[in-house]
FIRO-479456 format. One record per residue: y, z, x of N, C-alpha, C in turn; residue in one letter. Coordinates in pm, whole numbers, padded with zeros to 5 digits, always signed. Example, Ala and Ser with C-alpha at 12.3 -4.5 7.8 and 13.67 -1.06 7.14 Angstrom:
2
-00569+00780+01319-00450+00780+01230-00330+00780+01320a -00225+00708+01285-00106+00714+01367+00003+00787+01290s 
! end
This chain:
261
+01240+02179+00864+01323+02084+00790+01249+02039+00664m +01319+02043+00554+01261+02002+00427+01262+01849+00417m +01152+01793+00368+01144+01648+00354+01243+01600+00248f +01319+01495+00281+01415+01434+00187+01505+01540+00124a +01559+01626+00207+01635+01740+00156+01766+01701+00087e +01815+01580+00109+01941+01538+00049+01924+01479-00092d +01800+01474-00142+01776+01411-00271+01729+01514-00374y +01765+01491-00498+01726+01580-00606+01579+01561-00640k +01523+01661-00706+01387+01657-00756+01386+01682-00907r +01282+01631-00974+01270+01659-01117+01196+01791-01136d +01167+01825-01262+01105+01953-01291+00963+01963-01236e +00903+01850-01201+00770+01850-01141+00773+01845-00988q +00892+01852-00932+00906+01851-00787+00904+01713-00725g +00906+01609-00807+00904+01472-00755+01045+01432-00710r +01051+01363-00597+01180+01326-00540+01241+01212-00620i +01369+01220-00645+01440+01120-00725+01521+01029-00632l +01451+00941-00563+01521+00843-00481+01590+00741-00570f +01709+00696-00534+01775+00592-00614+01710+00456-00595p +01741+00363-00684+01698+00225-00664+01763+00173-00535r +01688+00092-00460+01734+00058-00326+01791-00082-00311d +01807-00157-00420+01858-00294-00408+01995-00299-00340t +02091-00213-00380+02221-00217-00310+02208-00186-00160p +02117-00097-00126+02096-00061+00014+02040-00180+00092y +01943-00250+00033+01887-00369+00098+01996-00473+00122r +02081-00493+00023+02190-00589+00038+02287-00546+00149n +02315-00417+00153+02412-00365+00249+02369-00388+00393k +02239-00369+00422+02194-00380+00560+02150-00523+00595i +02160-00614+00499+02139-00756+00530+01999-00808+00510g +01913-00736+00436+01781-00790+00406+01795-00914+00320m +01723-01018+00355+01746-01149+00296+01674-01168+00162t +01714-01272+00093+01651-01309-00034+01504-01344-00014k +01472-01411+00096+01333-01449+00122+01245-01326+00143e +01297-01224+00209+01221-01100+00226+01194-01035+00091m +01291-01046+00001+01277-00980-00130+01191-01060-00227r +01138-01175-00183+01045-01249-00268+00908-01182-00274r +00885-01087-00185+00760-01013-00189+00753-00932-00319h +00644-00944-00396+00640-00877-00527+00621-00726-00520p +00586-00671-00405+00576-00525-00392+00660-00482-00273t +00759-00397-00298+00848-00351-00192+00855-00199-00197m +00836-00137-00082+00849+00008-00074+00994+00049-00091n +01015+00165-00151+01150+00216-00166+01209+00246-00028n +01323+00188+00000+01382+00196+00134+01420+00339+00171l +01464+00416+00073+01501+00555+00100+01377+00638+00137y +01265+00610+00073+01141+00679+00107+01099+00645+00249l +01104+00517+00285+01067+00476+00421+01158+00544+00524i +01285+00547+00496+01381+00610+00586+01346+00757+00610e +01313+00828+00502+01282+00970+00514+01149+00992+00587e +01051+00906+00565+00924+00919+00637+00943+00895+00786l +01029+00800+00821+01058+00775+00962+01123+00899+01025i +01219+00959+00956+01283+01080+01007+01183+01194+01023k +01091+01206+00927+00996+01318+00922+00890+01308+01032w +00855+01185+01071+00739+01166+01159+00773+01117+01299t +00900+01095+01329+00936+01040+01460+01077+01080+01498s +01110+01052+01624+01246+01073+01673+01292+00944+01740v +01423+00927+01763+01470+00806+01830+01395+00780+01960p +01359+00652+01979+01284+00613+02097+01135+00599+02071g +01085+00659+01963+00943+00649+01930+00908+00511+01874d +00779+00479+01879+00729+00356+01820+00678+00386+01679t +00728+00310+01582+00688+00321+01442+00628+00188+01401v +00513+00191+01333+00443+00068+01300+00407+00063+01152m +00419-00057+01095+00370-00086+00961+00264-00194+00975d +00140-00162+00942+00029-00255+00966+00014-00357+00854i +00093-00343+00746+00097-00440+00636+00243-00452+00596m +00323-00517+00679+00468-00502+00672+00531-00564+00548i +00465-00663+00487+00512-00715+00357+00655-00762+00358g +00740-00692+00284+00880-00733+00270+00967-00688+00386s +00912-00608+00477+00988-00568+00595+01070-00443+00582g +01036-00357+00487+01115-00234+00468+01120-00148+00594s +01015-00153+00675+01009-00069+00794+01117-00105+00895i +01182-00222+00880+01288-00260+00973+01405-00164+00970l +01415-00082+00865+01521+00019+00861+01510+00110+00984i +01388+00124+01037+01368+00209+01154+01437+00156+01278g +01455+00025+01287+01526-00032+01402+01672+00010+01403a +01726+00035+01285+01864+00084+01274+01871+00233+01303l +01755+00296+01318+01746+00439+01347+01697+00460+01491m +01709+00356+01573+01676+00361+01717+01528+00386+01743d +01441+00333+01656+01298+00335+01681+01253+00196+01725r +01146+00191+01803+01078+00065+01831+00989+00034+01712t +01001-00088+01659+00929-00125+01538+00824-00231+01568i +00701-00205+01521+00593-00303+01528+00545-00328+01385v +00538-00456+01347+00492-00491+01214+00381-00594+01221g +00280-00578+01136+00168-00673+01128+00164-00730+00987i +00145-00862+00976+00144-00927+00844+00055-01050+00848e -00028-01067+00744-00118-01182+00737-00049-01309+00689k +00049-01294+00600+00112-01410+00539+00212-01476+00633s +00189-01602+00662+00280-01676+00749+00420-01683+00689e +00426-01698+00557+00556-01707+00490+00638-01581+00515f +00576-01464+00496+00653-01340+00511+00677-01304+00657f +00591-01348+00748+00621-01332+00890+00748-01409+00925v +00757-01533+00877+00877-01614+00901+00999-01551+00835d +00981-01501+00713+01093-01440+00640+01144-01317+00713a +01053-01237+00764+01093-01115+00833+01161-01148+00966i +01108-01246+01037+01172-01285+01163+01314-01337+01139n +01334-01410+01031+01469-01453+00995+01554-01333+00955e +01491-01237+00886+01562-01117+00846+01607-01033+00965g +01528-01033+01071+01566-00960+01192+01702-01009+01242v +01723-01140+01240+01851-01195+01284+01961-01167+01181h +01929-01178+01053+02028-01153+00949+02076-01008+00951a +01988-00917+00991+02023-00775+00996+02084-00736+01130m +02095-00832+01222+02154-00803+01353+02062-00722+01443g +01932-00742+01429+01835-00663+01505+01773-00741+01620l +01826-00860+01650+01761-00946+01749+01759-00884+01889q +01849-00789+01916+01849-00723+02046+01781-00587+02043d +01722-00555+01930+01649-00428+01916+01502-00450+01948k +01429-00344+01982+01284-00357+02009+01205-00370+01879p +01198-00492+01827+01126-00522+01703+01023-00629+01733v +00898-00602+01697+00789-00694+01728+00708-00721+01600f +00709-00846+01555+00639-00885+01433+00519-00970+01472i +00401-00928+01433+00277-00994+01471+00208-01053+01349l +00170-01179+01358+00098-01242+01248-00053-01223+01268k -00119-01174+01166-00263-01157+01174-00311-01043+01088g -00441-01019+01095-00507-00913+01020-00505-00786+01104d -00463-00676+01044-00456-00551+01120-00592-00510+01174c -00701-00549+01105-00834-00513+01152-00871-00588+01280q -00801-00697+01307-00822-00773+01430-00728-00728+01541t -00603-00700+01504-00500-00669+01602-00500-00523+01647l -00552-00433+01565-00559-00292+01602-00691-00264+01674l -00696-00159+01757-00592-00057+01777-00489-00098+01882p -00372-00036+01872-00267-00048+01973-00230+00095+02014m -00226+00120+02140-00199+00255+02186-00053+00293+02184g -00027+00423+02185+00108+00474+02205+00197+00477+02083g +00139+00469+01963+00220+00469+01841+00241+00613+01793v +00365+00648+01764+00396+00782+01715+00379+00793+01564q +00413+00686+01491+00411+00694+01345+00370+00561+01285s +00267+00565+01201+00225+00448+01123+00259+00476+00977i +00332+00385+00917+00373+00399+00776+00338+00269+00706i +00254+00276+00603+00220+00152+00534+00171+00181+00392f +00168+00075+00314+00123+00084+00175+00017-00022+00151s -00110+00018+00140-00216-00081+00118-00218-00127-00028p -00266-00249-00053-00290-00289-00193-00410-00212-00244p -00435-00217-00374-00558-00156-00423-00660-00265-00454y -00785-00223-00463-00895-00318-00485-00872-00399-00612a -00900-00528-00603-00889-00621-00715-00746-00636-00767k -00648-00593-00686-00509-00599-00734-00462-00742-00753s -00517-00838-00677-00473-00976-00689-00551-01053-00796f -00650-00988-00854-00728-01054-00959-00717-00981-01091t -00644-00869-01094-00635-00790-01216-00536-00851-01313s -00557-00822-01441-00469-00873-01545-00329-00817-01530k -00322-00688-01491-00190-00626-01479-00107-00693-01371s -00168-00727-01256-00094-00794-01150-00059-00937-01190m -00150-01003-01262-00119-01138-01308+00003-01138-01399d +00010-01041-01489+00125-01032-01578+00252-01005-01499e +00240-00917-01400+00357-00885-01320+00405-01008-01244r +00312-01081-01185+00351-01197-01105+00417-01304-01191s +00364-01327-01311+00420-01431-01396+00558-01391-01446s +00582-01260-01456+00713-01215-01502+00815-01217-01389s +00768-01227-01264+00860-01232-01151+00870-01374-01097q +00774-01412-01015+00780-01542-00952+00640-01582-00909n +00583-01679-00979+00444-01718-00951+00427-01769-00809a +00529-01837-00756+00518-01889-00620+00514-01775-00519e +00598-01673-00540+00597-01558-00450+00463-01486-00456s +00407-01478-00575+00276-01414-00592+00170-01488-00511y +00173-01621-00516+00076-01701-00441+00092-01678-00291a +00216-01668-00244+00241-01641-00103+00191-01502-00065l +00206-01408-00157+00166-01270-00134+00015-01257-00125f -00058-01322-00213-00202-01306-00218-00275-01388-00113t -00210-01487-00059-00278-01574+00036-00380-01664-00031g -00349-01703-00155-00441-01790-00228-00570-01719-00263g -00683-01777-00228-00813-01718-00258-00880-01662-00133d -00802-01611-00042-00854-01554+00082-00938-01430+00052d -01070-01441+00068-01160-01332+00032-01152-01216+00131k -01088-01237+00246-01073-01128+00342-00952-01040+00309t -00875-01081+00208-00759-01004+00167-00805-00883+00086n -00757-00766+00119-00801-00643+00054-00788-00649-00097l -00682-00710-00144-00658-00716-00287-00752-00807-00363g -00835-00884-00290-00933-00971-00354-01071-00905-00362m -01086-00787-00300-01218-00726-00287-01252-00634-00404m -01381-00614-00426-01424-00515-00524-01407-00376-00463n -01428-00272-00544-01402-00136-00499-01485-00097-00377d -01613-00135-00376-01700-00096-00266-01653-00156-00134f -01632-00288-00133-01590-00354-00011-01452-00306+00033m -01364-00285-00064-01230-00236-00034-01237-00104+00041y -01316-00009-00010-01325+00122+00055-01387+00112+00194n -01485+00022+00212-01544+00002+00344-01438-00045+00444q -01357-00140+00401-01253-00193+00491-01142-00090+00515h -01105-00015+00411-00999+00084+00430-01042+00195+00524m -01168+00233+00518-01215+00335+00613-01200+00284+00757e -01234+00158+00779-01219+00101+00913-01072+00092+00953e -00985+00055+00859-00842+00046+00889-00786+00183+00926i -00823+00286+00852-00776+00421+00885-00829+00465+01022y -00951+00425+01055-01006+00458+01186-00925+00390+01297r -00888+00266+01274-00806+00194+01372-00667+00256+01384l -00615+00305+01274-00486+00377+01278-00499+00501+01366c -00608+00576+01345-00632+00695+01426-00632+00660+01575y -00701+00553+01610-00714+00513+01750-00582+00462+01808e -00491+00418+01721-00362+00365+01767-00259+00475+01790s -00278+00590+01727-00178+00696+01733-00188+00774+01864l -00072+00816+01912-00069+00914+02020-00120+01047+01967k -00172+01133+02051-00203+01269+02005-00079+01333+01944p -00094+01386+01825+00020+01442+01753+00094+01342+01667g +00053+01213+01672+00118+01109+01592+00078+01115+01446g +00158+01050+01363+00143+01058+01218+00100+00926+01155y +00022+00937+01049-00012+00822+00964+00028+00856+00822c +00121+00780+00767+00171+00802+00631+00130+00685+00543s +00062+00715+00434+00012+00613+00343+00084+00627+00209v +00151+00519+00168+00221+00518+00039+00128+00454-00063i +00097+00527-00168-00006+00481-00261+00026+00528-00402i -00019+00449-00498+00011+00480-00638-00113+00453-00723r -00154+00552-00800-00264+00530-00894-00220+00432-01000d -00315+00370-01069-00280+00278-01175-00374+00296-01293h -00334+00246-01406-00408+00265-01529-00492+00142-01559v -00621+00162-01583-00711+00056-01624-00787+00105-01745v -00761+00043-01860-00827+00083-01985-00812+00232-02012n -00695+00285-01980-00667+00424-02016-00659+00517-01897g -00770+00555-01835-00763+00656-01730-00707+00601-01600p -00642+00686-01524-00588+00645-01394-00697+00649-01289a -00705+00545-01207-00800+00544-01096-00748+00638-00988m -00837+00717-00930-00794+00816-00833-00786+00755-00693t -00700+00658-00678-00682+00593-00549-00629+00690-00445l -00541+00781-00488-00480+00875-00396-00585+00969-00337t -00671+01024-00421-00772+01116-00371-00872+01045-00282m -00907+00921-00316-01000+00845-00232-00939+00819-00096r -00810+00786-00093-00742+00764+00035-00743+00891+00119a -00721+01005+00056-00721+01132+00129-00859+01159+00190m -00964+01128+00115-01099+01148+00166-01124+01061+00289q -01084+00934+00281-01107+00842+00392-01025+00880+00515l -00902+00922+00494-00817+00961+00605-00877+01081+00680l -00930+01175+00607-00993+01291+00670-01126+01253+00735q -01197+01159+00675-01326+01116+00727-01315+01060+00868l -01205+00990+00896-01190+00929+01030-01130+01026+01132v -01102+01149+01091-01057+01251+01185-00911+01288+01178g -00835+01227+01085-00695+01262+01072-00680+01393+00995l -00579+01471+01029-00558+01602+00969-00448+01595+00864e -00473+01657+00749-00375+01659+00641-00251+01738+00683y -00133+01682+00654-00007+01750+00681+00067+01782+00552v +00091+01679+00468+00165+01704+00345+00146+01589+00247d +00188+01612+00123+00175+01515+00014+00306+01517-00063w +00383+01410-00049+00511+01399-00116+00498+01302-00234f +00570+01331-00341+00567+01244-00458+00710+01206-00496k +00725+01082-00540+00854+01039-00593+00837+00986-00734r +00937+01009-00816+00935+00957-00952+00966+00809-00949y +00888+00731-01024+00908+00587-01033+00934+00552-01179v +01053+00502-01206+01086+00467-01344+01003+00351-01393e +00977+00255-01306+00891+00143-01342+00965+00027-01407g +00886-00070-01450+00938-00194-01508+00980-00173-01653s +01037-00279-01710+01073-00275-01852+00950-00251-01937t +00839-00315-01901+00715-00296-01975+00668-00152-01967k +00680-00091-01848+00638+00048-01831+00724+00141-01916a +00854+00114-01920+00942+00198-02002+00908+00184-02150r +00874+00062-02192+00835+00041-02331+00706+00117-02362y +00607+00105-02273+00480+00175-02295+00500+00325-02301n +00589+00376-02216+00617+00519-02218+00680+00560-02351r +00772+00478-02401+00838+00510-02528+00740+00506-02645s +00632+00428-02631+00532+00418-02737+00423+00525-02724m +00435+00607-02622+00339+00716-02607+00216+00680-02526g +00216+00559-02464+00102+00521-02382+00112+00588-02245y -00005+00607-02183-00006+00665-02049+00053+00567-01948r +00146+00614-01868+00209+00534-01764+00209+00615-01635v +00166+00554-01526+00173+00621-01397+00316+00609-01346v +00388+00719-01345+00530+00714-01312+00562+00788-01183d +00464+00796-01093+00491+00857-00965+00416+00783-00854e +00470+00794-00736+00411+00734-00618+00394+00843-00513e +00286+00836-00440+00256+00940-00340+00276+00887-00199s +00322+00975-00112+00325+00950+00032+00237+01056+00096a +00120+01015+00143+00025+01106+00207+00051+01105+00356l +00078+01221+00413+00109+01230+00555-00005+01303+00627v -00066+01232+00722-00175+01287+00803-00136+01277+00950f -00211+01347+01034-00174+01353+01174-00297+01351+01264r -00284+01285+01377-00388+01295+01481-00366+01423+01558r -00469+01501+01575-00458+01629+01642-00395+01615+01779s -00307+01708+01812-00244+01709+01944-00334+01771+02049a 
! end
C-alpha cells in the first residue's frame, strides 16, 4: 500500500495535504484545543495512523499538544496521550466530549513523557517534538506575538527549564535520545515510532534536525522504515520571504521507524 495514496504530490515527491482547519471544525475539535501554536496536519496524522496500525491497536502521542492524535479514536484505535501543560490537558479532555469520544478508549495523562514512559503494548507512537531553544528563539517569539501571546505562554510552560524547547542543543539531544529509548521500550515488537519534524532556518542555513533525529532513533535500536515529506506553504511571512528570494523551509518530514519483530 502506498502511503497517502489519495493525495497528490509535487514535482519533488512531497505530499500535498490540504489545510486542515475545515476538517478540525467538522469533527468537533474545540477552539481551546486550537489555541496551541503548533498543530500537526490532521490529514498527515490520519495517514500515519493508517500506515502503522489497524483497528483495535493502541496509538500514542507522547507530546499530544493540540490533540490531533484524537482522530485515531474515530478510526477505532485506542488512544493514549501525554501532555505537560495543564491547560491543554483540560482542553483536550473537554475536546474528547465535544468530539463525542467519551465512550471511546481515550486516555489523556498529564505529566512528562520521560517520567510516565515506558508503557508496554503500544503499536504506534506518533509525535512531533519541539526543537532546541524553540521557546527562546526570535523566530518563535515573532510567531507567538503574531498569534496569541497568552497561548504561547501556556504552550511554553513559562520558564520551565525541563521543557525541551527551553534547552540548548546539547541538553536537548541528550533528552531526546532518552525519549526515543523510552519509545522503543514502549513499543510492541514490530511496532512503529513516527516522528514529525521540520528543519528551520537560523541566520541562513537550515539546521539538520531531521538527520539528527534519524541518528538518535537508530542509536536506541529502532529500524528505519521510510521518510515521507509534505509540502508546507507556511505563514504570510514565509510566503513573503519566499517571494523575496530568501531561503524558506517549505517541507515537513515524517520519519517512520520500527522496533524489530
